Every structure is written in structure tokens, then in C-alpha cells.
C-alpha positions in Angstrom: -24.8 -26.2 -13.2 -23.5 -26.1 -17.0 -23.4 -22.9 -19.1 -26.4 -24.0 -21.1 -28.5 -26.1 -18.7 -29.9 -26.1 -15.1 -27.8 -27.6 -12.6 -28.1 -31.4 -12.0 -28.2 -30.7 -8.3 -31.6 -28.8 -9.2 -32.8 -32.0 -10.8 -31.7 -34.1 -7.4 -33.6 -31.7 -5.4 -36.6 -32.0 -7.5 -36.7 -35.8 -7.3 -36.4 -35.7 -3.4 -39.2 -33.0 -3.0 -42.7 -34.0 -2.4 -45.3 -33.3 -4.9 -47.9 -30.7 -3.4 -51.0 -31.9 -5.6 -49.8 -33.8 -8.8 -52.1 -32.7 -11.7 -54.3 -34.9 -14.1 -52.1 -37.4 -16.1 -53.5 -36.1 -19.3 -52.3 -32.8 -18.4 -48.7 -33.3 -17.6 -47.5 -33.5 -21.0 -48.5 -30.0 -21.4 -46.8 -29.0 -17.9 -43.6 -30.6 -19.3 -43.9 -28.9 -22.8 -44.3 -25.3 -21.1 -41.3 -26.0 -19.0 -39.1 -27.1 -21.8 -40.2 -24.1 -24.1 -39.6 -21.7 -21.3 -36.2 -23.1 -20.3 -35.4 -23.4 -23.9 -35.8 -19.4 -24.4 -33.2 -18.9 -21.5 -30.6 -21.6 -22.6 -30.9 -20.3 -26.3 -30.2 -16.7 -25.1 -27.4 -18.1 -23.0 -25.7 -19.7 -25.6 -26.5 -17.5 -28.6 -25.4 -14.2 -27.4 -21.6 -15.0 -27.2 -21.8 -15.7 -31.0 -23.8 -12.4 -31.7 -21.2 -10.4 -29.8 -18.8 -9.6 -32.8 -21.9 -8.4 -35.0 -23.1 -6.1 -32.1 -19.7 -4.7 -31.8 -19.6 -3.9 -35.5 -22.9 -2.4 -35.8 -22.6 -0.2 -32.9 -18.9 0.5 -33.0 -18.5 -0.8 -29.5 -15.8 -1.1 -27.1 -14.9 -4.6 -25.7 -16.3 -3.0 -22.4 -19.4 -2.4 -23.8 -19.7 -5.8 -25.3 -18.8 -7.3 -22.1 -21.8 -5.5 -20.4 -24.0 -7.1 -23.0 -23.3 -10.6 -21.2 -22.6 -9.2 -17.8 -26.0 -7.2 -17.2 -27.9 -10.3 -17.9 -25.6 -12.8 -15.7 -25.8 -10.2 -13.1 -29.3 -10.1 -12.2 -30.0 -13.6 -13.1 -27.2 -14.6 -10.5 -28.1 -12.3 -7.7 -32.0 -12.8 -7.9 -31.9 -16.6 -8.7 -32.6 -17.6 -5.1 -35.0 -14.7 -4.6 -36.9 -16.0 -7.7 -37.3 -19.5 -6.3 -38.6 -18.2 -2.9 -40.9 -15.9 -4.4 -42.5 -18.8 -6.4 -42.9 -20.8 -3.2 -44.6 -18.0 -1.0 -46.7 -16.3 -4.1 -47.3 -19.2 -6.3 -44.9 -20.9 -8.6 -47.5 -20.6 -11.6 -47.9 -16.8 -11.1 -44.2 -16.1 -10.7 -43.4 -18.3 -13.7 -45.7 -16.3 -15.9 -44.5 -12.9 -14.7 -40.8 -14.3 -15.6 -42.0 -15.5 -19.0 -43.6 -12.2 -19.9 -40.8 -9.9 -18.3 -38.2 -12.2 -20.3 -40.3 -11.9 -23.5 -40.9 -8.1 -23.2 -37.1 -7.9 -22.7 -36.3 -10.1 -26.0 -38.5 -7.5 -28.0 -36.5 -4.8 -26.4 -33.3 -6.2 -27.1 -34.3 -6.9 -30.8 -35.3 -3.4 -31.4 -32.5 -1.8 -29.3 -31.1 1.5 -31.1 -27.8 1.6 -29.0 -25.6 -0.3 -27.0 -27.1 1.4 -23.8 -30.6 0.3 -24.5 -29.3 -3.3 -25.4 -27.5 -3.5 -22.0 -30.5 -2.5 -20.3 -32.7 -4.7 -22.0 -30.5 -7.4 -21.1 -30.4 -6.7 -17.4 -34.4 -7.0 -17.9 -33.9 -10.4 -19.4 -31.8 -11.4 -16.3 -34.6 -10.4 -13.8 -37.0 -12.5 -16.0 -34.9 -15.5 -16.1 -34.2 -15.4 -12.5 -38.3 -15.6 -11.9 -38.6 -18.1 -14.6 -35.6 -20.7 -14.2 -36.3 -21.8 -10.7 -40.0 -22.0 -11.6 -39.5 -24.4 -14.5 -38.3 -27.4 -12.4 -40.5 -26.4 -9.2 -43.5 -26.9 -11.5 -42.6 -30.2 -12.7 -42.0 -31.2 -8.7 -45.4 -29.9 -8.2 -47.3 -31.6 -11.2 -45.6 -35.1 -11.2 -46.1 -37.3 -8.5 -42.8 -39.3 -7.1 -43.2 -42.4 -9.1 -42.9 -40.6 -12.5 -41.0 -37.5 -11.6 -37.6 -39.1 -12.6 -38.8 -39.8 -16.1 -40.2 -36.3 -16.4 -37.0 -34.7 -15.3 -35.2 -36.9 -17.6 -37.3 -35.8 -20.6 -36.8 -32.1 -19.6 -33.2 -32.7 -19.5 -32.9 -34.3 -22.7 -34.8 -31.7 -24.5 -32.8 -29.0 -22.9 -29.7 -30.7 -23.9 -30.8 -30.7 -27.4 -31.7 -26.9 -27.1 -28.2 -26.3 -25.9 -26.4 -28.0 -28.8 -28.7 -26.5 -31.4 -28.7 -23.1 -29.9 -25.6 -21.5 -31.0 -25.8 -23.1 -34.5 -29.4 -21.7 -35.0 -28.4 -18.5 -33.6 -25.3 -18.5 -36.1 -27.7 -19.0 -38.8 -30.2 -16.3 -38.1 -27.3 -13.9 -37.7 -25.9 -14.8 -41.0 -29.3 -14.8 -42.9 -31.1 -12.0 -40.9 -29.7 -10.2 -38.3 -28.3 -10.5 -34.7 -31.9 -9.0 -33.7 -33.3 -12.3 -34.9 -31.6 -14.2 -32.3 -33.6 -12.1 -29.6 -36.9 -11.9 -31.5 -37.0 -16.0 -32.1 -38.0 -15.8 -28.4 -41.3 -14.1 -29.0 -43.2 -17.3 -30.5 -41.9 -19.8 -28.0 -43.2 -17.1 -25.1 -46.4 -17.1 -26.6 -46.7 -20.9 -26.8 -45.5 -21.0 -23.0 -47.8 -18.5 -22.0 -51.0 -20.4 -23.6 -49.8 -23.9 -22.2 -49.3 -22.4 -18.9 -52.6 -20.6 -18.7 -54.4 -23.3 -20.1 -52.9 -26.6 -18.3 -50.5 -25.8 -15.6 -52.0 -25.7 -12.1 -50.9 -23.5 -9.2 -48.7 -24.6 -6.5 -47.0 -22.9 -3.3 -44.3 -24.2 -1.1 -44.2 -24.5 2.8 -42.1 -21.2 3.2 -43.6 -18.7 5.7 -42.7 -15.1 6.4 -41.6 -12.3 4.3 -39.3 -12.7 1.4 -35.9 -11.5 1.9 -36.0 -8.4 -0.7 -33.3 -6.4 1.1 -31.0 -9.2 0.7 -31.5 -9.7 -2.9 -31.2 -5.9 -3.3 -27.9 -6.0 -1.4 -26.8 -8.8 -3.4 -27.3 -7.1 -6.6 -25.8 -3.9 -5.4 -22.5 -5.6 -4.4 -22.3 -7.9 -7.7 -22.9 -4.8 -9.8 -20.5 -2.4 -8.4 -17.7 -5.1 -8.1 -18.4 -6.0 -11.7 -18.6 -2.3 -12.8 -15.2 -1.4 -11.0 -13.5 -4.7 -12.6 -14.5 -3.7 -16.2 -14.0 0.2 -15.7 -10.6 -0.6 -14.4 -9.3 -2.2 -17.6 -9.4 1.2 -19.3 -9.5 3.8 -16.4 -7.0 2.3 -14.1 -7.6 1.1 -10.3 -6.9 4.9 -9.2 -9.9 6.3 -11.0 -12.5 7.6 -8.6 -15.3 5.6 -10.0 -13.2 2.5 -9.9 -12.3 2.9 -6.2 -15.8 4.1 -5.4 -17.5 1.3 -6.9 -15.2 -1.3 -4.9 -15.9 0.7 -1.7 -19.7 0.4 -2.3 -19.3 -3.3 -3.1 -17.3 -4.0 0.0 -20.0 -2.0 2.2 -23.1 -3.7 0.5 -21.4 -7.2 1.1 -20.8 -6.5 4.7 -24.6 -5.4 5.2 -25.6 -8.4 3.1 -24.0 -10.9 5.4 -25.4 -9.0 8.8 -28.8 -9.1 6.8 -28.5 -12.9 6.3 -27.6 -13.7 9.6 -30.8 -11.6 11.2 -33.4 -12.5 8.4 -35.8 -15.4 9.5 -35.7 -16.7 5.9 -32.5 -15.7 4.3 -31.8 -16.3 0.8 -28.3 -17.6 1.7 -28.0 -19.4 5.0 -24.6 -18.9 6.0 -24.9 -22.0 8.5 -24.7 -24.3 5.6 -21.1 -23.5 4.7 -20.0 -25.2 8.1 -20.0 -28.6 6.1 -16.6 -28.9 4.4 -18.0 -31.1 1.8 -20.4 -28.5 0.7 -18.0 -25.3 1.1 -15.5 -27.5 -0.9 -17.9 -28.2 -3.7 -19.0 -24.7 -3.9 -15.3 -23.5 -4.0 -14.8 -26.1 -6.7 -17.6 -24.8 -8.5 -16.6 -21.0 -8.2 -13.1 -21.9 -9.5 -14.1 -24.3 -12.2 -17.0 -22.4 -13.6 -15.0 -19.0 -13.6 -12.4 -20.9 -15.8 -15.1 -22.1 -17.9 -17.4 -19.4 -18.1 -14.7 -16.6 -18.5 -12.6 -18.4 -21.2 -15.7 -19.5 -23.3 -16.7 -15.8 -23.4 -13.5 -15.0 -25.4 -13.9 -18.2 -27.8 -16.2 -16.9 -30.2 -14.5 -13.7 -30.5 -11.5 -15.5 -31.5 -13.2 -17.9 -33.8 -15.0 -15.0 -35.6 -12.8 -11.8 -35.4 -9.5 -13.4 -35.8 -9.8 -16.9 -37.4 -12.4 -15.9 -39.8 -15.1 -18.4 -38.7 -18.9 -17.4 -40.0 -21.2 -17.3 -37.0 -22.7 -20.7 -37.7 -19.3 -22.2 -37.9 -18.2 -20.6 -34.6 -21.6 -21.8 -33.1 -21.1 -25.4 -34.2 -17.5 -25.2 -32.9 -18.7 -26.2 -29.2 -20.9 -28.9 -30.2 -18.5 -31.7 -29.5 -18.1 -30.3 -26.1 -21.8 -30.3 -25.3 -22.3 -33.6 -26.9 -19.4 -35.3 -25.0 -20.8 -34.1 -21.7 -24.2 -35.2 -22.6 -23.1 -38.9 -23.7 -20.7 -39.5 -21.0 -22.9 -38.1 -18.1 -24.2 -41.7 -17.3 -20.8 -43.1 -17.5 -19.4 -40.2 -14.9 -22.4 -41.0 -12.5 -21.3 -44.5 -12.5 -17.7 -43.3 -11.5 -19.1 -42.0 -8.2 -20.8 -45.1 -7.3 -17.5 -46.9 -7.9 -14.7 -44.8 -6.6 -16.8 -41.9 -4.5 -16.8 -38.5 -5.6 -13.3 -37.1 -4.5 -11.2 -38.8 -6.9 -13.3 -37.9 -10.0 -13.4 -34.5 -8.6 -9.6 -34.6 -8.7 -9.1 -35.9 -12.0 -11.9 -34.1 -14.0 -10.8 -30.6 -13.2 -7.3 -31.6 -14.1 -8.3 -33.0 -17.3 -10.2 -29.7 -18.1 -6.9 -27.7 -17.0 -5.3 -29.7 -20.1 -8.0 -28.9 -22.3 -7.7 -25.1 -21.3 -4.0 -25.5 -21.9 -4.7 -26.8 -25.4 -6.9 -23.9 -26.4 -3.6 -21.7 -25.8 -1.7 -23.6 -28.6 -3.4 -22.5 -31.9 -2.1 -19.2 -33.3 -3.9 -17.8 -36.7 -5.4 -20.0 -39.5 -5.1 -23.8 -39.6 -7.9 -26.4 -39.8 -10.5 -26.8 -36.7 -10.1 -30.2 -36.6 -6.1 -29.7 -35.8 -6.5 -26.5 -33.8 -9.4 -26.1 -31.4 -11.2 -29.5 -31.8 -8.6 -31.4 -29.7 -9.1 -28.7 -26.9 -12.9 -28.8 -27.0 -12.8 -32.7 -26.9 -10.4 -32.7 -23.8 -12.1 -29.9 -22.0 -15.6 -31.6 -22.6 -14.2 -35.1 -21.0 -12.9 -33.3 -18.1 -16.2 -31.4 -17.4 -18.2 -34.6 -18.1 -16.1 -36.2 -15.4 -16.6 -33.3 -12.8 -20.1 -32.5 -13.0 -21.9 -35.7 -11.5 -19.6 -36.2 -8.5 -20.0 -32.4 -8.2 -23.6 -32.6 -7.9 -23.5 -35.6 -5.7 -21.2 -34.2 -3.3 -23.6 -30.9 -3.3 -26.6 -33.1 -2.6 -25.0 -35.5 -0.2 -23.3 -32.8 2.1 -26.5 -31.7 3.9 -29.6 -33.1 5.3 -32.1 -34.1 2.5 -34.5 -31.4 3.9 -32.0 -28.8 2.7 -31.6 -30.2 -0.8 -33.5 -27.4 -2.4 -31.3 -24.6 -0.6 -28.1 -26.6 -1.6 -28.6 -26.9 -5.2 -30.1 -23.2 -5.3 -27.0 -21.7 -3.9 -24.5 -24.1 -6.1 -26.3 -23.1 -9.1 -26.0 -19.4 -8.1 -22.4 -20.0 -7.4 -21.7 -21.4 -10.9 -23.4 -18.4 -12.2 -21.5 -15.7 -10.2 -18.5 -17.6 -11.1 -19.1 -16.7 -14.8 -20.0 -13.3 -14.0 -17.0 -12.3 -12.2 -14.4 -14.2 -14.5 -15.7 -12.4 -17.4 -14.7 -9.1 -15.9 -11.4 -10.3 -14.6 -10.6 -12.0 -17.7 -11.3 -8.8 -19.7 -8.7 -7.0 -17.5 -6.2 -10.0 -18.5 -7.0 -9.6 -22.0 -6.8 -5.8 -22.2 -3.4 -5.9 -20.5 -2.0 -8.4 -22.8 -3.3 -7.1 -26.1 -2.2 -3.6 -25.6 1.4 -5.0 -24.6 1.4 -7.3 -27.8 0.1 -4.6 -29.9 3.3 -2.0 -28.9 5.2 -2.9 -31.9 2.4 -1.8 -34.4 3.6 1.6 -34.1 6.9 0.9 -35.8 5.4 -0.8 -38.8 2.9 1.9 -39.9 2.9 5.6 -40.4 2.0 7.7 -37.4 -1.4 8.6 -38.6 -2.2 5.0 -39.0 -0.8 4.0 -35.6 -2.5 6.9 -33.7 -6.1 5.8 -35.1 -5.5 2.2 -34.2 -4.3 2.9 -30.7 -7.2 5.4 -30.4 -9.6 2.4 -30.6 -7.5 -0.4 -28.7 -10.4 -1.0 -26.4 -12.1 -2.4 -29.0 -9.7 -5.6 -29.2 -10.0 -7.6 -32.2 -12.9 -5.5 -33.3 -10.6 -2.7 -34.3 -11.4 -1.1 -37.8 -8.4 -0.8 -40.2 -8.1 2.9 -40.8 -9.2 4.6 -44.1 -5.8 6.0 -44.4 -3.9 3.1 -44.2 -2.4 1.7 -47.6 -2.7 -1.7 -48.6 0.6 -3.1 -47.3 -0.5 -1.3 -43.9 -4.1 -2.7 -43.9 -2.4 -6.2 -43.9 0.0 -5.3 -41.2 -2.7 -3.8 -39.0 -5.1 -6.6 -39.5 -2.5 -9.3 -38.7 -0.9 -7.6 -35.6 -4.4 -7.0 -34.2 -5.2 -10.5 -34.8 -1.7 -11.7 -33.3 -2.2 -9.3 -30.3 -5.6 -10.9 -29.4 -4.4 -14.6 -29.9 -1.6 -13.4 -27.3 -4.3 -12.3 -24.9 -6.4 -15.3 -25.7 -3.4 -17.4 -24.7 -3.0 -15.9 -21.3 -6.6 -16.0 -20.6 -6.7 -20.0 -21.1 -3.6 -20.3 -19.3 -5.4 -18.5 -16.4 -8.3 -20.7 -16.8 -6.0 -23.9 -16.5 -4.6 -22.4 -13.3 -8.2 -22.0 -11.9 -9.1 -25.5 -13.0 -6.2 -27.1 -11.3 -6.8 -25.0 -8.1 -10.3 -26.5 -8.3 -8.9 -30.0 -8.3 -6.7 -28.9 -5.4 -9.5 -27.7 -3.5 -11.3 -31.0 -3.9 -8.4 -32.9 -2.4 -8.2 -30.6 0.6 -11.7 -30.0 1.5 -14.0 -32.9 0.1 -14.4 -36.2 2.0 -12.6 -35.0 4.9 -13.4 -37.7 7.7 -15.1 -36.9 10.9 -16.6 -33.5 9.7 -20.1 -32.5 11.0 -23.3 -31.5 9.0 -24.5 -28.0 9.7 -27.5 -29.3 11.4 -25.3 -30.6 14.2 -24.0 -27.4 15.2 -27.6 -25.8 15.8 -28.0 -27.4 19.3 -24.5 -26.0 20.6 
């Protein structure tokens, strides 16, 4: 459920699931290697692309909205099709769907690396999202099918450890590739990984299927994609075109209609992607609301952090990639301790305290201006945020998995994973509006400091935010003024983004207090006979 790895609730679901037909002992390391490498591709791309955004914006002269779509197009299809990808593997063969996901992801990576325009890159990233939706659920499902219950925990632990290393090294490696070669290398590095995964899977991984019967809910998947896509399109376009624009209004209407039809479809389908009955559990609803709020704060804010570090603070791509290493390592090192908190105090208190500490971390991100040492500006915020998230993740996982019957563990983890990805998807679009409004407001005074020609040129490209190029007509003093004011305007918007993230984190803490651990509530299965 983190930004970089699959959710721990997925791991719990795998541990609870029976193995269909465990493979031979000598083959299991190869199965593990294939799933680790495949997951590594998705995790690397999930962490590298944010670091590559400034380079993409500079090369293509892209607007902030176009840069957002590089992230959003991938996240959109990954979030919308994640549940469908898991169900497809159970019905049509996990190995088969996993291979399809790997090949599609690899082909899309080549397309990303060869993209000649932002439009091509956005389309290629969307294809990567579809491949990831087939690949990500299959990775853990193949471990479940191949390892018997007595050694599955160790296999999951090995998978988790190596993917954590991937998450930690991904941004730094990506930054190095971007600096030494090009942003294109950050995508093309997936190709040797994909070839290794294909070889290992075809040679060693056995086929398996789940017990699900009946047709896959493809209409539900399509409706989810249309609804989310229309909503995100409207949110991103509104930052430049305004809410009264016909395309914005039409997209919002389409999103609303598609959402209503999606709910009706899920109610009538014999095997829905999203079982609405599960949300009758207060704990399950509360945990997913907390996930939505907390991961919206995390995903939306950390989208803008590399842009701030590289375009405003002057960090290199490697330095920007390394800036979040303490966050990832803190979560990794404290995960076992945080799990013990649940055994000692229950899940409710940590889920109130953890997000509150994360809110403090977001607030600390709002303090730095321009310049200054990383250790005195962003490092304290990174550490406090890491502590808050470390306290939150294990109790959140426990709440999700305990809220429902064990037979519904797979559905519970899948929904919670999709919610965390949906949160980041929507937050980036919403925070983009906040950043745009704040940036324009803070940049207004520039027109009184430079010549009218320079002022018009700058404001004609305000939608590039901190990526605005200094006009060639500017004098040396005007160049310094433009660069300083643009940087200050971005920092002003960044502060509003971080303060909004802090509010969302506090709201997630409040949701834990109000909804989680309510006595006397009944689980969803208790309603079915009524």
C-alpha cells in the first residue's frame, strides 16, 4: 500500500490463501526471482518517473498539465484495472496473465523510451499502467500458488525485502541514468529485466488458477476507467481552462454518469470487481477512508517534491532521488516495531497517532524557502513523515485484514490497494489546481519588476510553473529577478500543497477515531441472511 511496494495487506492475503499445487522445491527460487524482478520493474518506474519530470518538461517544453498526465495516465489504468487484473489471473491462468502483463509493460517501456512527443509518452505510460495492472496482482498470486503454507511466509519476506531495496535504490539509480545519459534510459532499463522475467517464467513457473467462476466483470472495469479518466481530465483541465469550460463540465458529467452505472453494474454482476456489501463493516470502511485521505496526502505532495528540489532548489537528479531515502529506510526499519504496537495497543491508537505525526511531517515540508542545507531544511520533514507512515501502515493492514472474514482476505487487500492508488491519482490532479492558483497569485508582482515584454513572455508560459524558461529578451538583472520570483512562487504553491496534505492526514486520524474499533458492529456476512 506504499508508494513503492505492494500493500502489506496483499501479503497477509497471500499467507492466508491455500496453495493450489506447490511446485518442486528446486524450482521455487526461480519463481521468487521472476516475481521480484517483475515487481522491480513496476516499482522502479513508480519512483523514477517523478525524478525525470523536470528533464521531460525541459526537453518537450511541456506544461504542468502535460507533465501531470505522464504520472496520471499510468496511475489511472493501474488503479482502475488492478482488481480486474487479479480476477483475470484467477480465471484464465495466473502465469498466462502475468506473462501478458510483463510483455505489455516491456513494450510500453520501449515506446516510452522512444517517444518523440509528450502525447506519445502519455499514451505509452497508459499502456504501462495496463501492463502493471496485469503484472502486479500476478506477482504475489504466483508465490501463493507455488509455495506451500509452511514456507510461504519466508518467501513473502524475501520478496518484501528485495522490493524494499528496489524502492530505495530506484530513485537514485534513475537519477544517475538521467544525469549520465537521458531520461529515456530510465524506461529502457526495464528491457533486460523483462527478458529475464520472461525466461524464468516460461522455463520454471507453473500455471495455476483460482476458484472463481463466471464471466469477468469487464464492463465494470471499463466503467471505472471512464469514470476516473473523465474526472481526472476535468480536474487537470480546470486549472487552466476554468470550471465553466464546456470540456470540463462535460467530463464531470460523464464521470458522474459512469460512476452511477458502475455502482448499478457492481450490484447486479454475479462476480463484481467491487463488492459494495463489504463496506457495511465500519472497520473496513474506516480503514479505506483513512487510506484514501492519508495516501492522497502522501501521493499528491510527493509528486511536487522532486520538482521543487530540482527546478527551484537546484538539486541534481541523483540528489533529488536520494532525498527520500531516509523516508523509505525509516519505514523499512520500523515496520517490525510498528507491527508490535498493534499487538500491544490495538490498531485504533496507532492509526490516530501515526497520521497525526505524518501531518506534522507535511507541515515541516512547508517551512523551507529557497536555498539552505538539505539536512536543515527537508531532512527533518522526511524523517518525521517516515515515522508517521511507519506507525500507520502495519495497523492499517491489520485493520483491513481483520475487518472481514478470512475468506474475503483477497478482496479486502485488493480493494485497499486500489484505494491507495486511486488516492494518489486524484490527489495529484486536485493538488495541481491548488498549485496553479497559488503560483499565479504569487507571481503577479513580477509584472512591476521587469519590462512589459519580459512580463508578457513569462505570463504566457505560467502553466509550466517552475519550468518557465527565462525570456531571451531579459537583461541580466531581469533574468535574476524572473528566476527568483518564479522559484518563490513555486515555493508558495508548494507550501499550500503541504499544508493541505497536513489537513488530509489529520482528517485520516479523525476518521480512525470515529470509525475504527466501534463496538457492536457486525461484519458484512452477518447481513447476508437478513
